[in-house]
PyMOL commands that place a pseudoatom at each C-alpha (Angstrom):
pseudoatom trace, name=CA, resn=MET, resi=1, chain=A, elem=C, hetatm=0, pos=[-28.032, 46.557, -0.652]
pseudoatom trace, name=CA, resn=ARG, resi=2, chain=A, elem=C, hetatm=0, pos=[-24.493, 45.966, 0.926]
pseudoatom trace, name=CA, resn=ILE, resi=3, chain=A, elem=C, hetatm=0, pos=[-26.429, 43.850, 3.850]
pseudoatom trace, name=CA, resn=ALA, resi=4, chain=A, elem=C, hetatm=0, pos=[-28.219, 41.575, 0.986]
pseudoatom trace, name=CA, resn=VAL, resi=5, chain=A, elem=C, hetatm=0, pos=[-24.951, 41.087, -0.674]
pseudoatom trace, name=CA, resn=PHE, resi=6, chain=A, elem=C, hetatm=0, pos=[-22.586, 40.189, 2.126]
pseudoatom trace, name=CA, resn=ALA, resi=7, chain=A, elem=C, hetatm=0, pos=[-25.705, 38.198, 3.556]
pseudoatom trace, name=CA, resn=LEU, resi=8, chain=A, elem=C, hetatm=0, pos=[-25.637, 36.255, 0.070]
pseudoatom trace, name=CA, resn=LEU, resi=9, chain=A, elem=C, hetatm=0, pos=[-21.895, 35.861, -0.187]
pseudoatom trace, name=CA, resn=VAL, resi=10, chain=A, elem=C, hetatm=0, pos=[-21.667, 34.217, 3.573]
pseudoatom trace, name=CA, resn=ALA, resi=11, chain=A, elem=C, hetatm=0, pos=[-24.742, 31.647, 2.667]
pseudoatom trace, name=CA, resn=ILE, resi=12, chain=A, elem=C, hetatm=0, pos=[-22.711, 30.588, -0.365]
pseudoatom trace, name=CA, resn=SER, resi=13, chain=A, elem=C, hetatm=0, pos=[-19.413, 30.361, 1.336]
pseudoatom trace, name=CA, resn=ILE, resi=14, chain=A, elem=C, hetatm=0, pos=[-21.377, 27.998, 4.050]
pseudoatom trace, name=CA, resn=GLN, resi=15, chain=A, elem=C, hetatm=0, pos=[-22.384, 25.810, 1.341]
pseudoatom trace, name=CA, resn=CYS, resi=16, chain=A, elem=C, hetatm=0, pos=[-18.899, 25.841, -0.723]
pseudoatom trace, name=CA, resn=HIS, resi=17, chain=A, elem=C, hetatm=0, pos=[-17.532, 24.212, 2.731]
pseudoatom trace, name=CA, resn=ALA, resi=18, chain=A, elem=C, hetatm=0, pos=[-19.439, 21.183, 3.622]
pseudoatom trace, name=CA, resn=LYS, resi=19, chain=A, elem=C, hetatm=0, pos=[-19.862, 20.588, 7.383]
pseudoatom trace, name=CA, resn=CYS, resi=20, chain=A, elem=C, hetatm=0, pos=[-19.495, 16.774, 8.092]
pseudoatom trace, name=CA, resn=ARG, resi=21, chain=A, elem=C, hetatm=0, pos=[-20.736, 14.962, 10.713]
pseudoatom trace, name=CA, resn=LYS, resi=22, chain=A, elem=C, hetatm=0, pos=[-18.213, 12.598, 11.558]
pseudoatom trace, name=CA, resn=VAL, resi=23, chain=A, elem=C, hetatm=0, pos=[-18.530, 8.504, 11.497]
pseudoatom trace, name=CA, resn=GLU, resi=24, chain=A, elem=C, hetatm=0, pos=[-17.778, 6.337, 14.312]
pseudoatom trace, name=CA, resn=MET, resi=25, chain=A, elem=C, hetatm=0, pos=[-14.967, 3.274, 12.684]
pseudoatom trace, name=CA, resn=ALA, resi=26, chain=A, elem=C, hetatm=0, pos=[-13.702, 0.619, 14.832]
pseudoatom trace, name=CA, resn=VAL, resi=27, chain=A, elem=C, hetatm=0, pos=[-10.639, -1.580, 14.138]
pseudoatom trace, name=CA, resn=THR, resi=28, chain=A, elem=C, hetatm=0, pos=[-10.153, -4.673, 16.324]
pseudoatom trace, name=CA, resn=GLY, resi=29, chain=A, elem=C, hetatm=0, pos=[-7.614, -7.681, 16.464]
pseudoatom trace, name=CA, resn=ARG, resi=30, chain=A, elem=C, hetatm=0, pos=[-5.303, -9.689, 18.633]
pseudoatom trace, name=CA, resn=ILE, resi=31, chain=A, elem=C, hetatm=0, pos=[-1.256, -9.535, 17.964]
pseudoatom trace, name=CA, resn=GLU, resi=32, chain=A, elem=C, hetatm=0, pos=[1.090, -12.954, 18.783]
pseudoatom trace, name=CA, resn=ASP, resi=33, chain=A, elem=C, hetatm=0, pos=[4.357, -13.919, 18.208]
pseudoatom trace, name=CA, resn=THR, resi=34, chain=A, elem=C, hetatm=0, pos=[5.004, -16.217, 16.021]
pseudoatom trace, name=CA, resn=THR, resi=35, chain=A, elem=C, hetatm=0, pos=[4.074, -19.924, 18.637]
pseudoatom trace, name=CA, resn=GLY, resi=36, chain=A, elem=C, hetatm=0, pos=[0.638, -18.166, 19.112]
pseudoatom trace, name=CA, resn=ARG, resi=37, chain=A, elem=C, hetatm=0, pos=[1.134, -16.295, 22.325]
pseudoatom trace, name=CA, resn=ALA, resi=38, chain=A, elem=C, hetatm=0, pos=[-0.335, -12.669, 22.792]
pseudoatom trace, name=CA, resn=VAL, resi=39, chain=A, elem=C, hetatm=0, pos=[1.961, -10.129, 22.623]
pseudoatom trace, name=CA, resn=ALA, resi=40, chain=A, elem=C, hetatm=0, pos=[0.988, -7.391, 26.124]
pseudoatom trace, name=CA, resn=ASN, resi=41, chain=A, elem=C, hetatm=0, pos=[1.334, -4.554, 25.568]
pseudoatom trace, name=CA, resn=ALA, resi=42, chain=A, elem=C, hetatm=0, pos=[1.964, -4.393, 21.639]
pseudoatom trace, name=CA, resn=ILE, resi=43, chain=A, elem=C, hetatm=0, pos=[1.522, -0.631, 20.701]
pseudoatom trace, name=CA, resn=VAL, resi=44, chain=A, elem=C, hetatm=0, pos=[-1.176, -0.797, 17.855]
pseudoatom trace, name=CA, resn=VAL, resi=45, chain=A, elem=C, hetatm=0, pos=[-1.039, 2.402, 14.725]
pseudoatom trace, name=CA, resn=VAL, resi=46, chain=A, elem=C, hetatm=0, pos=[-3.519, 2.425, 12.630]
pseudoatom trace, name=CA, resn=SER, resi=47, chain=A, elem=C, hetatm=0, pos=[-3.016, 5.108, 9.840]
pseudoatom trace, name=CA, resn=PHE, resi=48, chain=A, elem=C, hetatm=0, pos=[-5.917, 6.015, 6.637]
pseudoatom trace, name=CA, resn=ILE, resi=49, chain=A, elem=C, hetatm=0, pos=[-6.376, 8.739, 4.624]
pseudoatom trace, name=CA, resn=GLU, resi=50, chain=A, elem=C, hetatm=0, pos=[-9.008, 11.320, 5.795]
pseudoatom trace, name=CA, resn=ALA, resi=51, chain=A, elem=C, hetatm=0, pos=[-9.775, 14.234, 3.811]
pseudoatom trace, name=CA, resn=ARG, resi=52, chain=A, elem=C, hetatm=0, pos=[-7.113, 13.680, 1.810]
pseudoatom trace, name=CA, resn=GLN, resi=53, chain=A, elem=C, hetatm=0, pos=[-4.890, 14.077, 4.850]
pseudoatom trace, name=CA, resn=ALA, resi=54, chain=A, elem=C, hetatm=0, pos=[-2.852, 11.225, 6.525]
pseudoatom trace, name=CA, resn=ARG, resi=55, chain=A, elem=C, hetatm=0, pos=[-4.100, 10.212, 9.917]
pseudoatom trace, name=CA, resn=SER, resi=56, chain=A, elem=C, hetatm=0, pos=[-3.245, 7.897, 12.568]
pseudoatom trace, name=CA, resn=GLU, resi=57, chain=A, elem=C, hetatm=0, pos=[-4.391, 6.725, 15.664]
pseudoatom trace, name=CA, resn=LEU, resi=58, chain=A, elem=C, hetatm=0, pos=[-2.515, 4.702, 18.590]
pseudoatom trace, name=CA, resn=THR, resi=59, chain=A, elem=C, hetatm=0, pos=[-3.332, 2.369, 21.014]
pseudoatom trace, name=CA, resn=ARG, resi=60, chain=A, elem=C, hetatm=0, pos=[-1.786, -0.981, 22.820]
pseudoatom trace, name=CA, resn=THR, resi=61, chain=A, elem=C, hetatm=0, pos=[-3.128, -4.426, 23.530]
pseudoatom trace, name=CA, resn=ARG, resi=62, chain=A, elem=C, hetatm=0, pos=[-4.222, -6.003, 26.679]
pseudoatom trace, name=CA, resn=ALA, resi=63, chain=A, elem=C, hetatm=0, pos=[-2.370, -9.021, 28.331]
pseudoatom trace, name=CA, resn=SER, resi=64, chain=A, elem=C, hetatm=0, pos=[-4.593, -11.262, 25.532]
pseudoatom trace, name=CA, resn=GLY, resi=65, chain=A, elem=C, hetatm=0, pos=[-2.643, -10.025, 22.721]
pseudoatom trace, name=CA, resn=GLU, resi=66, chain=A, elem=C, hetatm=0, pos=[-6.331, -8.202, 22.140]
pseudoatom trace, name=CA, resn=TYR, resi=67, chain=A, elem=C, hetatm=0, pos=[-6.622, -4.660, 21.191]
pseudoatom trace, name=CA, resn=SER, resi=68, chain=A, elem=C, hetatm=0, pos=[-9.381, -2.080, 20.337]
pseudoatom trace, name=CA, resn=LEU, resi=69, chain=A, elem=C, hetatm=0, pos=[-9.673, 0.854, 18.656]
pseudoatom trace, name=CA, resn=LYS, resi=70, chain=A, elem=C, hetatm=0, pos=[-12.369, 3.310, 18.164]
pseudoatom trace, name=CA, resn=PHE, resi=71, chain=A, elem=C, hetatm=0, pos=[-12.296, 6.567, 15.992]
pseudoatom trace, name=CA, resn=TYR, resi=72, chain=A, elem=C, hetatm=0, pos=[-13.987, 8.986, 14.650]
pseudoatom trace, name=CA, resn=TRP, resi=73, chain=A, elem=C, hetatm=0, pos=[-13.638, 9.859, 10.599]
pseudoatom trace, name=CA, resn=ASP, resi=74, chain=A, elem=C, hetatm=0, pos=[-14.641, 12.722, 8.852]
pseudoatom trace, name=CA, resn=PRO, resi=75, chain=A, elem=C, hetatm=0, pos=[-16.447, 11.534, 5.608]
pseudoatom trace, name=CA, resn=LEU, resi=76, chain=A, elem=C, hetatm=0, pos=[-15.709, 14.813, 3.518]
pseudoatom trace, name=CA, resn=SER, resi=77, chain=A, elem=C, hetatm=0, pos=[-14.740, 14.164, 0.567]
pseudoatom trace, name=CA, resn=GLY, resi=78, chain=A, elem=C, hetatm=0, pos=[-12.361, 17.519, -0.051]
pseudoatom trace, name=CA, resn=GLY, resi=79, chain=A, elem=C, hetatm=0, pos=[-13.017, 17.727, -3.845]
pseudoatom trace, name=CA, resn=GLY, resi=80, chain=A, elem=C, hetatm=0, pos=[-12.618, 21.726, -3.730]
pseudoatom trace, name=CA, resn=PRO, resi=81, chain=A, elem=C, hetatm=0, pos=[-14.777, 24.669, -2.505]
pseudoatom trace, name=CA, resn=THR, resi=82, chain=A, elem=C, hetatm=0, pos=[-17.331, 24.257, -5.077]
pseudoatom trace, name=CA, resn=ARG, resi=83, chain=A, elem=C, hetatm=0, pos=[-17.091, 20.546, -4.764]
pseudoatom trace, name=CA, resn=ASP, resi=84, chain=A, elem=C, hetatm=0, pos=[-17.133, 19.302, -0.880]
pseudoatom trace, name=CA, resn=ARG, resi=85, chain=A, elem=C, hetatm=0, pos=[-19.636, 16.389, 0.026]
pseudoatom trace, name=CA, resn=CYS, resi=86, chain=A, elem=C, hetatm=0, pos=[-20.447, 14.117, 2.818]
pseudoatom trace, name=CA, resn=GLU, resi=87, chain=A, elem=C, hetatm=0, pos=[-20.040, 11.382, 0.595]
pseudoatom trace, name=CA, resn=ALA, resi=88, chain=A, elem=C, hetatm=0, pos=[-16.334, 9.778, 1.046]
pseudoatom trace, name=CA, resn=LYS, resi=89, chain=A, elem=C, hetatm=0, pos=[-15.936, 6.488, 1.957]
pseudoatom trace, name=CA, resn=LEU, resi=90, chain=A, elem=C, hetatm=0, pos=[-13.392, 4.793, 4.189]
pseudoatom trace, name=CA, resn=HIS, resi=91, chain=A, elem=C, hetatm=0, pos=[-11.930, 1.451, 2.381]
pseudoatom trace, name=CA, resn=TYR, resi=92, chain=A, elem=C, hetatm=0, pos=[-9.214, 0.289, 4.231]
pseudoatom trace, name=CA, resn=VAL, resi=93, chain=A, elem=C, hetatm=0, pos=[-6.703, 1.261, 6.721]
pseudoatom trace, name=CA, resn=THR, resi=94, chain=A, elem=C, hetatm=0, pos=[-2.909, -0.132, 7.662]
pseudoatom trace, name=CA, resn=VAL, resi=95, chain=A, elem=C, hetatm=0, pos=[-2.635, -1.450, 10.818]
pseudoatom trace, name=CA, resn=MET, resi=96, chain=A, elem=C, hetatm=0, pos=[1.073, -1.812, 12.300]
pseudoatom trace, name=CA, resn=ALA, resi=97, chain=A, elem=C, hetatm=0, pos=[2.390, -3.549, 15.932]
pseudoatom trace, name=CA, resn=VAL, resi=98, chain=A, elem=C, hetatm=0, pos=[5.424, -2.275, 17.508]
pseudoatom trace, name=CA, resn=ALA, resi=99, chain=A, elem=C, hetatm=0, pos=[6.552, -4.221, 20.256]
pseudoatom trace, name=CA, resn=SER, resi=100, chain=A, elem=C, hetatm=0, pos=[9.978, -4.714, 22.521]
pseudoatom trace, name=CA, resn=GLY, resi=101, chain=A, elem=C, hetatm=0, pos=[11.671, -7.210, 21.338]
pseudoatom trace, name=CA, resn=TYR, resi=102, chain=A, elem=C, hetatm=0, pos=[10.150, -7.921, 17.689]
pseudoatom trace, name=CA, resn=GLU, resi=103, chain=A, elem=C, hetatm=0, pos=[10.377, -7.008, 14.214]
pseudoatom trace, name=CA, resn=THR, resi=104, chain=A, elem=C, hetatm=0, pos=[7.280, -5.124, 13.281]
pseudoatom trace, name=CA, resn=GLU, resi=105, chain=A, elem=C, hetatm=0, pos=[4.839, -5.843, 11.172]
pseudoatom trace, name=CA, resn=GLU, resi=106, chain=A, elem=C, hetatm=0, pos=[1.772, -4.184, 9.464]
pseudoatom trace, name=CA, resn=ASP, resi=107, chain=A, elem=C, hetatm=0, pos=[-1.313, -5.175, 7.200]
pseudoatom trace, name=CA, resn=GLN, resi=108, chain=A, elem=C, hetatm=0, pos=[-3.514, -3.199, 5.244]
pseudoatom trace, name=CA, resn=VAL, resi=109, chain=A, elem=C, hetatm=0, pos=[-7.038, -4.478, 5.911]
pseudoatom trace, name=CA, resn=ALA, resi=110, chain=A, elem=C, hetatm=0, pos=[-10.537, -3.490, 4.620]
pseudoatom trace, name=CA, resn=VAL, resi=111, chain=A, elem=C, hetatm=0, pos=[-13.207, -2.035, 5.968]
pseudoatom trace, name=CA, resn=VAL, resi=112, chain=A, elem=C, hetatm=0, pos=[-16.445, -3.486, 6.116]
pseudoatom trace, name=CA, resn=ASP, resi=113, chain=A, elem=C, hetatm=0, pos=[-19.236, -1.474, 7.556]
pseudoatom trace, name=CA, resn=ARG, resi=114, chain=A, elem=C, hetatm=0, pos=[-17.270, 1.024, 9.511]
pseudoatom trace, name=CA, resn=LYS, resi=115, chain=A, elem=C, hetatm=0, pos=[-14.966, -2.000, 10.745]
pseudoatom trace, name=CA, resn=ALA, resi=116, chain=A, elem=C, hetatm=0, pos=[-12.177, -3.452, 10.381]
pseudoatom trace, name=CA, resn=GLN, resi=117, chain=A, elem=C, hetatm=0, pos=[-10.201, -6.856, 12.094]
pseudoatom trace, name=CA, resn=SER, resi=118, chain=A, elem=C, hetatm=0, pos=[-6.444, -7.581, 11.349]
pseudoatom trace, name=CA, resn=ASP, resi=119, chain=A, elem=C, hetatm=0, pos=[-4.550, -10.060, 13.574]
pseudoatom trace, name=CA, resn=LEU, resi=120, chain=A, elem=C, hetatm=0, pos=[-0.928, -10.330, 13.364]
pseudoatom trace, name=CA, resn=GLN, resi=121, chain=A, elem=C, hetatm=0, pos=[2.072, -12.343, 14.030]
pseudoatom trace, name=CA, resn=LEU, resi=122, chain=A, elem=C, hetatm=0, pos=[5.330, -10.946, 14.939]
pseudoatom trace, name=CA, resn=ASN, resi=123, chain=A, elem=C, hetatm=0, pos=[8.943, -12.406, 14.497]
pseudoatom trace, name=CA, resn=LYS, resi=124, chain=A, elem=C, hetatm=0, pos=[11.334, -12.307, 17.528]
pseudoatom trace, name=CA, resn=LYS, resi=125, chain=A, elem=C, hetatm=0, pos=[14.306, -9.764, 16.525]
pseudoatom trace, name=CA, resn=ARG, resi=126, chain=A, elem=C, hetatm=0, pos=[17.594, -12.121, 16.182]
for i in range(1, 126): cmd.bond("trace and resi %d" % i, "trace and resi %d" % (i + 1))
show_as sticks, trace
zoom trace
């Protein structure tokens, strides 16, 4: 009897905490200055909310000013122990660019079909 009760409690516990398959996301774009020149080696930070927690990923731009960042996002809704589902959607991300000699810029962009695009123009520091 005790083993049956223990097995039932374990089964309930497993069902209450969904384990979601992570979804690959991609953010791409180009960082340039106000004259249209590429800003090489800029740090690009992509921030978003995952299971009610803030999370960030980062990369650097290439010589062309382009960047590409792939990350895996957990669609767990975080609705509580009896309401967890693998149904949450990532609707937007915040993209921030930081480069020496330039002011920091950021943009909030929509995620469509697991992809987001953000091109930013940086102003030179005065």
